[in-house]
N, C-alpha and C positions, 0 to 999 in steps of 0.2 A: 457407533465406533468413531473415535476422533481421527482427524487427519493431522499428521505431524510433518512439518516441513523443515528440513535441516539445511543449514548453510554449508556449502562445500569448503569454505575457507574462513579463516579468522584474520584479525589484524585491523589496520587502520581503515575506517569507513567500510567495514565488512558488510554492513546492511545495505549500503548503497551500490556496491559492486560485487555481485555474487550470483550464484545459482542455487535455487531452493528445490530440494528433492524430497520424495517421500521415503518410507522405510525400505522400499525395494530399489531405490536409486533412480526412480522415474523423475524426470525434470518436470516441475510444475510451473515455475516462474524463473525468469532471469531479470536481473536489475543491473542497469548500467548508468554510471554517472561520470562523465568526463570531468577532469579537473578544471578545465577552462571553458568559458570565462569565469573567473572567480566571483564576480559581482552578479552573475546571472546563470548559475549552474542549473542543469536540467537532468532529472532522473527519468529514464525510460524503462517502463515495466512491460514485459512481454511474456507470453507463454506458448508452448507448442501448439500449433494449429490443429494437429490431428490427435491431441491428447483426449483420452476418455476418462474423465475423473469420477463419473458417477454422481457429481454434484450439480453441475450446470451444463446443459447441452448447448447453450449459446456460446459462441466463440468470443463475442464481445461482452464487455462488462454491462450488467444491468445498471442503469443510471439511477442513483439514489434520489429520493424525493427532494431532499434539500438542494441537490444540484439541479434537478429539473425546474424547481421554482426559481433558482437564481440565474439559470442560463436560458431563460425563455426568450430573450430578445434576439432579434436578427443579428445584432452586432456581435453577440457572443457565440453564435452558432457558426462553426467552421465547416462548411460543406464544399470547400474547394480542395485543390490538390495541395494541402499543407503537408509538411514533413510527416506528421502523424498519420494522415490519411494514406500517404504513399506507403508507410509501413504496413498498414492494414491490408492494402491491396497486395503488397509483395508477399505477405504472410499467407495469402490464399493460394499461392502457386506452390506446387509440389517442389520440394528441394531434392536435388540429386545427391547431395552430400550429407543428408541427415534430415531430421524433422524441421519443417518450416515453422517460423515463429510469428505470432500475430501480436500486434501492439494493442495493449488494453488501457494504458494510461501514461501520462507524463506529469511530473511535478517540477515546476519552475520556481527555484528559490531566488528571491530578490532581496537584496540588502537594504534598499531604500524604499521599496513599496511592498505591498502585500504579495506573498507568494501565491502561485496559481496552480490549480490542478486541472488537467485536461483528461477527460474520459473519452475513450473510443466507443461509439455506439453505431453499429453497422458501418456505413461508409462516411459517417460524420464524426466530428469531434466537438464536444461541449466543454466549455471552460468556466471555472468559477474561482473567485478569490478565496484563499484559505480562511481569511478572517470572516467570510460569510458562511462558508461551509461548516466551520467548527465554532463552537462556543467554548470559552475558556473558564475554568474554575480552579482555584488553588485550595488544596487541603493541607498542605504543609510547606513551609519555607525551604525545606531540605530537599524536595523533589520537584521536578517540572510540573506545571499545571496540568490538570486533567483536560482532555479534549473531548467534546460532546458533539455528535452529529446525528442526523436523522437518516435512518436506513430506508431502503426501498419499501419495506413493509410498514412504514409510517411510524416506527418506534424509534425512540432515542437510545443511542448507545454511547458508552463512556469508556475512553481509554484512560487507564489509571496507572502511572508508572510508580514503582517502588524501588528500593535499593537492590532487590533480587530479581524482580520480574516486572513485566508490563502486562496488565490484564484488561481485557475488554469485557464489559458486562452490560446488561440492559440497564438503562438509567432508572427504570421503574423497579427493578429487582437486582440489586447489586450482589446478592448472594449466589446468583446463577452465572457462572462464567460462560462467555461466548467464545472467547479465544484467550490464550495466554502465551506470552513470549518469555521463555526461560533464558536468561542471560548467561553468558559464559564467564562466570566469576569464580573465585576461589571458594566462595560460600555455597554456590549452587553446584559446583563440580560438573558443569555441563560443558561438553566440548563443542566449540563453535557456536552454540546457541541454536534454539529451534522454536518455531511457532507452532502451537497446537490449536487447531480449530475444532471445537466440539460440535456434536450433532446439531445443537441449537443454532449454530452459525453457518452451517455448511451450505445453506441456500444463498448465502451472500459472501462466498469465499473470496471472490475477486475484490469486492468492496472492502472486506476486512484486510486483505493483503495490501492494497494500495494505501489505505489510511494508516496501517501499521508502519509502512516505510516512512511516511511523513512524520508520525509522532516519534518514531525511533531516532530519526535524525535530530529532532528537537531535543530529545533526552540526552543524546551523546554530546551535543553542542553545549547544553546547559552544564553538564557534569564536567566537561573539559574546561569551561570558563571558570567554574568554581575551584578547580584544581590550580588554575593559573593565578 
């Protein structure tokens, strides 16, 4: 059975500032991206600390193979009280006003240098440059380039955007969808848009969601630039 994650709101930069819920209204992820600073915006992705998804019993994201290879140096390992580490610790405390949230990743968008992705793993944060984590391939001049990354299981996965949806498949078997994002367009008639993660990808749901947020921002920026 697939997992469908619905956005609560639509509008400008909806993928970067939203709450993602399942069919029953249970919150699975929150995404927050302050507008400033413009040249170095940061997206923070969190999820309820006490959520029982039936997908992954670990609260922190399983670190992808490509990230572990790239972030093996002491310089890139963040094991001090960084903002992201503080978020992880705060999420482990019970909240009196509702469910506590645990930080799982941040995406730092840089205009002059490579963007960075920081994944939370236990009480540490690992960082990698997006240009190292993803490999780019272009299939058409009319859509953004595909982004390919290596998953925790050692397999390569490909995000492929089209005019109606963005699909994640195994790079070895493009006929089998791992996840699909259905966009809110007049053609699809989808309200607010939703991400569907199929059983083949549910062992890596956090990894899929974090990479989806990154490629979705690239897609919207590319299409906005083409309209202008």
